[in-house]
C-alpha positions in Angstrom: -186.1 64.0 -85.1 -183.6 63.2 -87.6 -184.6 63.2 -91.2 -181.6 62.0 -92.7 -179.9 58.6 -93.3 -176.2 58.0 -92.7 -174.1 58.9 -89.6 -172.2 61.6 -88.0 -169.8 60.9 -85.1 -171.0 63.0 -81.6 -169.0 66.0 -82.3 -170.8 66.5 -85.7 -174.2 65.9 -84.6 -175.0 69.8 -84.8 -173.9 69.4 -88.5 -176.5 66.7 -89.2 -178.9 68.6 -87.5 -178.3 71.8 -89.5 -178.8 69.3 -92.5 -182.1 68.0 -91.2 -183.5 71.5 -90.8 -183.1 72.0 -94.6 -184.9 68.7 -95.2 -187.5 69.9 -92.7 -188.1 73.3 -94.0 -188.4 72.2 -97.8 -190.1 68.7 -98.6 -188.5 69.0 -102.0 -184.7 69.5 -100.9 -182.5 66.3 -101.7 -178.6 66.3 -101.0 -175.7 64.6 -99.7 -173.0 65.7 -97.3 -169.6 64.2 -96.3 -166.7 65.2 -94.4 -163.4 63.7 -93.4 -161.1 64.7 -90.6 -157.4 63.7 -90.6 -158.3 61.1 -93.0 -161.1 59.6 -91.0 -164.7 60.0 -92.1 -166.9 61.8 -89.4 -170.2 62.5 -91.4 -172.0 61.3 -94.2 -175.7 61.9 -94.6 -178.4 62.0 -97.2 -182.0 62.9 -97.5 -184.7 64.3 -99.7 -187.0 62.6 -102.7 -184.2 63.0 -105.3 -181.1 61.7 -103.6 -180.2 58.5 -102.0 -177.0 57.4 -100.4 -175.8 55.4 -103.2 -177.0 58.0 -105.7 -174.7 60.0 -108.0 -175.1 63.2 -109.8 -173.6 66.1 -111.9 -171.4 68.5 -110.1 -170.4 71.1 -112.8 -167.4 72.9 -111.7 -166.6 70.8 -108.9 -165.0 68.8 -111.8 -162.4 71.4 -112.1 -161.1 70.4 -108.6 -160.8 66.5 -109.5 -158.9 67.8 -112.7 -156.8 70.1 -110.9 -155.7 67.2 -109.0 -154.3 65.6 -111.8 -152.3 68.9 -112.9 -151.0 68.9 -109.4 -149.4 65.3 -109.9 -147.7 66.6 -113.1 -146.3 69.4 -111.3 -145.2 67.2 -108.4 -143.7 64.7 -110.8 -141.6 67.6 -112.4 -143.4 67.3 -115.8 -145.1 70.6 -115.6 -143.8 74.1 -114.7 -146.2 76.6 -113.9 -144.2 79.3 -114.8 -143.5 77.9 -118.3 -145.3 79.2 -121.1 -148.2 77.1 -122.3 -146.7 77.4 -125.9 -143.6 75.5 -124.4 -145.6 72.5 -124.1 -148.3 73.0 -127.0 -146.5 75.1 -129.6 -149.8 75.9 -131.6 -151.0 77.6 -128.5 -148.7 80.7 -129.4 -151.1 81.7 -132.2 -152.3 85.6 -132.0 -149.7 86.4 -129.3 -150.4 83.7 -126.8 -147.1 82.8 -126.7 -146.3 84.8 -123.4 -149.0 83.2 -121.5 -147.6 81.1 -118.8 -149.4 78.0 -117.2 -150.0 79.8 -114.3 -151.7 82.3 -116.0 -153.9 80.1 -117.9 -154.7 78.0 -115.1 -155.9 81.1 -113.1 -158.2 82.4 -115.6 -155.9 85.3 -117.0 -155.6 84.0 -120.6 -158.6 85.8 -122.2 -159.8 82.6 -123.9 -163.4 82.2 -122.6 -164.5 80.4 -125.8 -164.4 80.3 -129.7 -166.9 81.9 -132.0 -169.3 79.3 -133.2 -168.8 77.1 -130.0 -167.8 73.8 -129.4 -169.7 70.6 -130.1 -170.7 68.3 -127.1 -168.9 65.5 -128.4 -165.6 67.4 -128.9 -165.4 68.9 -125.7 -162.5 66.4 -124.4 -161.0 66.1 -127.8 -157.8 67.5 -129.7 -160.1 69.1 -132.0 -161.5 71.4 -129.2 -157.7 72.1 -128.4 -157.1 72.9 -132.1 -160.0 75.5 -132.4 -158.9 76.9 -128.8 -155.5 77.3 -129.8 -156.1 79.2 -132.8 -158.3 81.4 -131.4 -157.4 85.1 -130.4 -157.4 86.4 -126.9 -160.5 88.6 -125.6 -158.1 90.6 -123.7 -154.4 91.2 -123.2 -153.5 88.0 -121.4 -152.4 88.6 -117.8 -154.1 92.1 -117.7 -157.3 90.9 -115.9 -159.0 87.5 -115.1 -162.2 86.3 -116.0 -163.6 83.1 -115.2 -162.9 80.2 -118.1 -165.9 78.2 -117.2 -165.4 75.5 -119.9 -162.2 76.1 -121.8 -160.0 75.8 -118.7 -160.7 72.3 -119.0 -159.7 72.2 -122.8 -156.5 73.8 -121.6 -155.8 71.2 -118.6 -156.5 68.1 -121.0 -154.2 69.3 -124.0 -151.4 69.7 -121.5 -151.9 66.1 -120.1 -152.2 64.8 -123.5 -149.0 66.5 -124.5 -147.0 65.8 -121.1 -148.0 62.3 -120.6 -149.6 60.8 -123.5 -152.6 59.8 -121.8 -156.0 61.7 -121.3 -156.3 63.6 -118.2 -159.3 61.2 -117.6 -157.0 58.1 -117.7 -154.7 59.6 -115.4 -157.5 60.6 -112.7 -158.7 57.1 -113.0 -155.3 55.1 -112.6 -153.7 57.5 -110.2 -156.5 58.9 -107.9 -159.9 57.4 -108.6 -159.1 53.8 -108.5 -156.3 53.4 -106.0 -158.2 55.2 -103.4 -161.8 53.9 -104.0 -163.2 57.4 -104.9 -167.0 57.6 -105.9 -166.2 60.5 -108.1 -165.8 60.0 -112.0 -164.5 61.8 -115.0 -166.0 59.8 -117.5 -168.6 57.6 -116.1 -168.8 54.0 -116.9 -171.8 52.4 -118.5 -172.3 50.1 -115.6 -172.3 53.0 -113.1 -175.3 54.8 -115.2 -178.1 53.1 -113.1 -177.0 55.5 -110.1 -177.3 58.4 -112.2 -179.8 61.1 -111.2 -180.5 64.3 -113.5 -179.8 67.6 -111.7 -183.0 69.6 -111.7 -182.6 73.2 -112.5 -184.8 76.4 -113.4 -184.8 78.4 -116.6 -185.9 82.0 -116.2 -188.0 82.9 -119.1 -187.6 86.5 -118.4 -183.8 86.4 -118.9 -182.9 88.4 -121.9 -181.5 86.5 -124.9 -177.8 85.4 -124.4 -175.6 86.8 -127.3 -173.5 83.7 -128.3 -170.5 86.3 -129.2 -170.7 88.2 -125.9 -168.4 87.4 -123.0 -171.3 85.0 -121.1 -172.5 83.7 -124.2 -168.6 82.6 -125.3 -168.0 81.5 -121.8 -170.9 79.2 -121.5 -170.8 77.8 -125.1 -174.6 79.3 -125.6 -174.1 78.2 -129.2 -174.7 74.6 -128.3 -176.6 74.4 -125.0 -177.1 75.6 -121.7 -174.2 74.9 -119.1 -176.9 73.7 -116.7 -177.7 70.7 -119.1 -174.2 69.5 -119.3 -173.7 66.6 -117.0 -177.3 65.7 -117.5 -175.9 64.4 -121.2 -174.9 61.0 -121.3 -172.0 62.1 -123.9 -170.8 64.4 -121.5 -170.7 62.3 -118.6 -169.0 59.3 -120.5 -166.2 61.3 -121.9 -165.5 63.4 -118.5 -165.3 66.7 -119.7 -163.0 67.9 -116.8 -164.4 71.6 -116.6 -168.4 70.5 -116.0 -168.8 66.8 -116.6 -167.6 65.1 -113.5 -170.2 63.0 -111.8 -170.1 61.5 -108.0 -171.3 61.8 -104.6 -170.6 64.0 -101.7 -168.7 61.4 -100.1 -166.6 60.8 -103.5 -165.7 64.8 -103.4 -165.1 64.6 -99.6 -162.8 61.3 -100.2 -160.9 62.9 -103.0 -160.0 65.9 -101.1 -158.9 64.0 -97.9 -156.8 61.6 -100.1 -155.1 64.4 -101.7 -154.2 66.1 -98.5 -154.5 64.2 -95.3 -154.4 60.8 -96.9 -157.2 57.8 -95.7 -157.1 55.2 -93.2 -153.2 55.3 -92.6 -152.6 55.5 -96.2 -150.4 58.9 -97.1 -151.8 61.6 -99.0 -151.0 61.5 -102.8 -149.9 65.2 -102.9 -146.9 66.6 -100.6 -147.1 69.6 -98.9 -145.1 71.7 -101.2 -147.4 70.6 -104.0 -150.2 71.4 -102.0 -148.9 74.9 -101.1 -148.1 75.6 -104.7 -151.4 74.7 -106.1 -153.5 76.4 -103.3 -151.5 79.5 -103.2 -153.9 82.5 -104.4 -153.2 83.9 -107.5 -156.0 86.3 -108.4 -158.7 88.1 -106.5 -161.1 90.8 -107.4 -163.7 91.7 -109.8 -164.2 88.8 -112.5 -164.4 90.0 -115.9 -166.6 87.2 -117.5 -169.1 87.0 -114.5 -168.9 90.8 -113.1 -168.7 89.5 -109.7 -165.9 88.9 -107.3 -163.8 85.6 -107.3 -160.6 84.1 -106.2 -158.5 81.7 -107.6 -155.5 79.5 -106.8 -154.0 77.4 -109.6 -157.5 76.1 -110.9 -158.8 75.8 -107.6 -161.2 78.6 -105.9 -160.0 80.2 -102.9 -162.3 81.4 -100.0 -163.6 85.2 -100.0 -166.4 87.2 -98.4 -168.9 86.1 -101.1 -167.7 82.4 -101.0 -166.4 81.9 -97.6 -166.1 78.1 -97.5 -163.1 77.8 -95.6 -160.0 79.0 -93.7 -157.5 81.3 -95.5 -155.4 77.8 -96.2 -158.6 76.2 -97.9 -159.1 75.3 -101.6 -161.5 73.7 -103.8 -164.2 74.2 -106.3 -167.9 74.9 -106.3 -170.5 74.0 -109.2 -173.4 75.5 -110.8 -175.8 73.3 -109.2 -174.5 74.6 -105.6 -172.2 71.6 -104.9 -169.3 72.2 -103.2 -166.1 70.3 -102.6 -162.7 71.5 -100.8 -160.1 70.9 -98.3 -159.1 72.9 -95.5 -155.3 72.2 -94.5 -155.9 74.3 -91.3 -158.3 71.9 -89.7 -157.5 68.8 -91.4 -160.8 68.7 -93.1 -162.1 67.5 -96.4 -165.7 68.6 -97.2 -168.3 67.3 -99.9 -171.7 68.6 -100.8 -174.0 67.8 -103.6 -177.7 68.9 -104.0 -180.3 67.1 -106.6 -181.6 70.5 -107.4 -179.7 73.7 -108.5 -179.5 76.2 -105.5 -177.5 79.1 -104.7 -174.0 78.6 -104.4 -172.7 82.0 -103.0 -172.5 82.8 -99.1 -175.1 82.1 -97.3 -176.1 79.2 -99.5 -176.8 75.9 -97.8 -173.0 74.5 -98.6 -171.4 77.4 -97.3 -173.8 77.2 -94.0 -172.8 73.5 -93.7 -169.0 74.4 -94.6 -168.9 76.7 -91.7 -170.8 74.2 -89.2 -168.6 71.4 -90.0 -165.4 73.8 -89.7 -166.8 74.9 -86.2 -167.3 71.5 -85.0 -163.4 70.6 -86.1 -162.5 73.8 -84.1 -164.3 72.7 -81.1 -162.9 69.3 -80.9 -159.4 69.7 -81.8 -158.7 73.0 -83.2 -156.7 74.0 -86.0 -153.4 72.5 -87.0 -149.9 74.1 -87.0 -149.6 76.9 -89.6 -147.1 74.8 -91.7 -148.4 72.1 -93.8 -147.0 68.8 -92.4 -147.3 65.1 -93.1 -145.8 62.1 -91.4 
């Protein structure tokens, strides 16, 4: 008995059955799931009381993956050199000894800029005011000495680099060069006419958790002086301005289509990134104990990389998860693009639902066509 709506080609019916088992086991479970193989959609299902097929919702740090594709275009266009210093493009960033930090280091969570004392107002996150505050801040550790997840500030850095290099906002570049040309149902900046489709993400606040010190690493990283991170996409001001670190809104199909458009192309249209750009952006930069979270993590340039606690793909896979348990990624070894969006916060680490579904999708791809050649290729 199928509880989900949507479709799966025959080779991916086992993935749909797994999704349906989640619906059967938990009447409150709501989610969307989609996958593309070699640029063709092979799976799109949804179910549960909170998310219909045409719903969109907050995806938290999956937004970083969408923003990273804009950065990738700047690299591909020759406008951005990852091994130049950030201050080369943004001179004010050099304050407090940050003049040696390279773009590569800043975009792989090594800059030591988790936040600023006093925090950022929600309304200023995507503005030059936030960038000015961050540029004036001292690093929390010697840059490059270690890494720690820059949960919100990496978006400020990406956005300011876009302004400096192109004269346009990251959100404008994303819409004009990626979302609109490829018909992608994922937004960095949700238009007012799309608001009726939006569904708030439900999350649980544990009252037993200790007070979050706004000047501690966790408090700085989560902008504790302003609000809980989990509330961010549920705020219209965040959705409207498309905060690139956590304000992205969309569907699972939109996430999967985004990664397919970037890597394999869609329906006969070529990918918007070259194999060399994909290689540069997806090469692992850091792995180990995350200074900010105290957990193990692995990052490429902005993108997350698979590792034992986030085992979402092959060694060539890259993508990003969100605090709700959402996940979007591409796996060039299998020509796969994947999107998963839940309606209620759930566990994001292995063996969470997203990773179980990602494993099933990869297994289905391997059973019907195997992995692609080791080298990244494109017609």
